[in-house]
DOSE-462882 format. One line per 4 residues: for each residue z negated, y, x negated of C-alpha. Coordinates in steps of 0.05 Angstrom, whole numbers, plus 5000, padded with zeros to 4 digits. Each point is the difference from the previous one (the first is absolute). Example, Ala and Ser with C-alpha at 12.3 -4.5 7.8 and 13.67 -1.06 7.14 Angstrom:
4844 4910 4754  5013 5069 4973 $
//
This chain:
1408 6136 4160  4935 4971 5028  4985 5002 5074  4930 5015 5024 $
4974 4941 5042  4958 5045 5044  5059 5045 5015  5041 4938 5019 $
4946 4979 5048  5000 5069 5031  5076 4997 5005  4997 4932 5036 $
4947 5026 5048  5043 5059 5020  5062 4956 5007  4962 4952 5045 $
4965 5053 5041  5060 5046 5008  4964 5065 4983  4948 5028 4952 $
4952 5014 5057  5002 4927 5024  4995 4974 4929  4940 5044 4985 $
4963 4972 5060  5019 4929 4981  4976 5001 4928  4945 5051 5004 $
5029 5054 4955  5011 5074 5015  5070 5025 5018  5003 5048 4940 $
4982 4943 4953  5055 4956 5028  5050 5057 4996  4983 5013 4927 $
5005 4927 4983  5069 4993 5033  5024 5064 4967  4980 4974 4931 $
5036 4934 5013  5064 5036 5022  4996 5045 4939  4992 4939 4955 $
5061 4966 5031  5038 5065 5008  5023 4977 5069  4979 5015 5072 $
4968 4939 5031  4994 5024 5073  5039 5039 5051  4951 5048 5033 $
5013 5016 5073  4962 5019 5063  4988 4928 5021  4970 4979 4933 $
5029 4973 4935  5054 4948 4986  5021 4970 4934  5059 5025 4961 $
5045 4950 4963  4956 5013 4939  4938 4986 5041  5029 4935 5028 $
5013 4976 4929  4930 5019 4977  4968 4968 5061  5029 4931 4983 $
4973 5004 4929  4933 5029 5021  4989 4945 5051  5016 4948 4946 $
4951 5033 4952  4945 5000 5054  5014 4927 5014  4998 4980 4927 $
4935 5039 4989  4967 4961 5056  5025 4936 4969  4970 5018 4932 $
4933 5012 5033  5006 4933 5036  5019 4963 4936  4941 5029 4961 $
4953 4979 5056  5027 4930 5000  4996 4994 4924  4928 5023 5007 $
4986 4935 5038  5009 5022 5072  5028 4941 5040  5038 5048 5044 $
5065 5037 5005  5048 5034 5048  5068 4969 5015  5054 5034 5039 $
5052 4954 5032  5063 5017 5039  5018 4949 5053  5049 4986 5056 $
4965 4976 5064  5025 4928 4997  4961 4982 4938  4933 5024 5026 $
4981 4935 5035  5037 4952 4952  4981 5031 4933  4949 5056 5005 $
4949 4967 5046  4989 4937 4959  5003 5040 4935  4944 5047 5022 $
4958 4941 5022  5002 4972 4930  4989 5067 4966  4939 5012 5044 $
4969 4937 4970  5022 5010 4928  4989 5075 4993  4970 5032 5062 $
4996 5069 4968  5075 5007 4995  5028 5049 5051  5071 4992 5025 $
5040 5056 5032  5060 4977 5040  5058 5047 5013  5047 4972 5053 $
5071 5022 5010  5074 4984 4995  5029 4971 4936  5033 5064 4975 $
4935 5039 5012  4961 4948 4960  5050 5002 4943  4991 5075 4996 $
4924 4991 5001  5006 4951 4941  5045 5047 4960  4955 5060 5011 $
4937 4961 4983  4968 5008 5070  4991 4924 5002  4989 4951 4943 $
5052 4951 5027  5034 4983 5066  5020 4936 5037  5063 5015 5040 $
5063 4970 5029  5058 5004 4952  5049 5053 5025  5045 5000 4938 $
4997 5075 4987  5015 5033 4934  4933 4991 4968  4979 5053 4951 $
4994 4979 4927  4924 5007 5007  4994 4947 5055  5008 4925 4990 $
5000 4948 5054  4979 4927 4999  5013 4949 5056  4936 4978 5035 $
5020 4958 5061  5047 4996 5060  4988 5015 5073  5042 4980 5061 $
5029 5057 5040  5027 4990 5071  5019 5035 5064  4945 4997 5052 $
4990 5019 5072  4953 4989 5058  5014 4931 5033  5022 5036 5064 $
5052 5042 4965  5070 4992 5030  5026 4977 4933  4969 4931 5013 $
5039 4993 5065  5068 5004 4966  5040 4935 5003  5037 5015 4936 $
4961 5051 4959  5040 5038 4949  4988 5055 4949  5049 5043 5039 $
4954 4996 5061  4941 5023 4956  5036 5066 4984  4992 5021 5073 $
4924 4990 5001  4943 5048 4987  4968 4992 4932  4937 5022 4966 $
5000 4996 4924  4964 5025 4938  5027 5065 4972  5055 5003 4948 $
4976 4983 4930  4968 4936 5024  5029 4933 4978  5003 4978 5073 $
5045 5059 5018  5047 4982 4942  5004 4928 5025  5012 5023 5072 $
5058 5044 4978  5030 4945 4957  4995 4947 5056  5049 5037 5045 $
5046 5029 4947  5014 4933 4966  5021 4974 5068  5048 5058 5012 $
4955 5036 5050  4972 5070 5001  4924 4996 4996  4967 5026 5064 $
4960 5064 4994  4926 4984 5011  4970 5034 5061  4936 5008 4961 $
4984 4997 4926  4929 4993 4975  4961 4973 4941  4939 4989 5044 $
4991 4925 5012  4955 5016 5060  5055 5041 5033  5052 4947 4984 $
4960 4945 5032  4982 5041 5062  5072 5017 5014  5025 4928 4990 $
4945 4975 5046  5028 5045 5054  5060 4954 5004  5052 5056 4992 $
5014 4997 4926  5027 4954 4946  4973 5006 4930  5015 4971 4932 $
4936 4988 4962  4966 4955 4950  4979 4941 5042  4929 4999 4973 $
4988 5068 5032  5007 4968 5069  4969 4933 4982  4941 5006 5049 $
5045 5027 5055  5050 4943 4990  4944 4949 5001  4976 5029 5067 $
5071 5002 5027  5003 5076 5004  5063 5003 4958  5057 4952 4983 $
5049 4999 4943  5073 5002 5023  5037 4933 4997  5055 5029 4956 $
4998 4971 4930  5035 5061 4970  4942 5045 5024  4952 4965 4952 $
4998 5014 4926  4953 5000 4940  4978 5064 4967  4972 5001 4930 $
4931 5031 4989  4993 5033 4932  4947 5031 4957  5017 5071 4977 $
4965 5030 4939  5011 5056 4950  5031 4971 4937  4950 5031 4951 $
4939 4998 5046  4936 4975 4966  4961 4960 5051  4924 5004 5000 $
4957 4937 5009  4989 5011 5074  5074 5008 5013  5016 4938 4959 $
4950 4959 5039  5027 5022 5068  5073 4990 4979  4987 4932 4970 $
4967 4977 5065  5057 5028 5042  5050 4961 4959  4958 4937 5004 $
4998 5006 5076  5075 5012 5001  5012 4934 4963  4963 4963 5055 $
5046 5025 5055  5053 4953 5026  5067 5013 4968  5037 4986 5065 $
4985 5021 5071  4980 4946 5047 $
//
């Protein structure tokens, strides 16, 4: 059975838009034409792809399965076009990278500086998010590779990870936070404080949970969870919250005495930063260049926190 590429594109447009009317407006086709295309696809597969209801259209389980494969086919088609252009002598390319925020200043910024000099026509798209989100993006092909904190999940057989570097993680607070006025600071005292943390699925959250449990304590429930670094910093600067975060995220604030790490040795640990890639992924020249420079920059980073 061969699937019609145009019908798959129509299917994806409807899935993304939520209705035939919205999809028709988005891609410039008539509603009857889209309906006929979708009907032919469903007849070919002998399965309903959408639930039709008053509010629009939602995918059936058959549609969800097809969507994953259709998105991969679209992605691979764009990669074929990119590869042909590069083989034709174009010193360009498009690289999609998944990143956790802590590697943006330490790895991404110097890497892009070098790439701009070596191959200024290369375009880099950065997708930022938690580690589990980036693993999913790698597995689905939405990004070429990802640099994330190791969270020791059950990796799929299609994703391989390679160590890149280490980063120090610690508990931080505003210098005026009451925690710094304790004569004998303990982990038990920290369980009574207000916390702001990244959401579950982030390596930081895993480390936070483990810190208390291995010391026989129930981890406190964060008052606020966010993957927004801006929100995290703003709330910690208010002086009301503790956070556990990669220290480099707050490097400028620490230098300007806007935050302080807690003087408890057990609240500091190293997290491993890893490269996640699909096992059978064939990297194009632009991707190879960006990845090689990222790894070179990683090797220049200090192995131990100062």
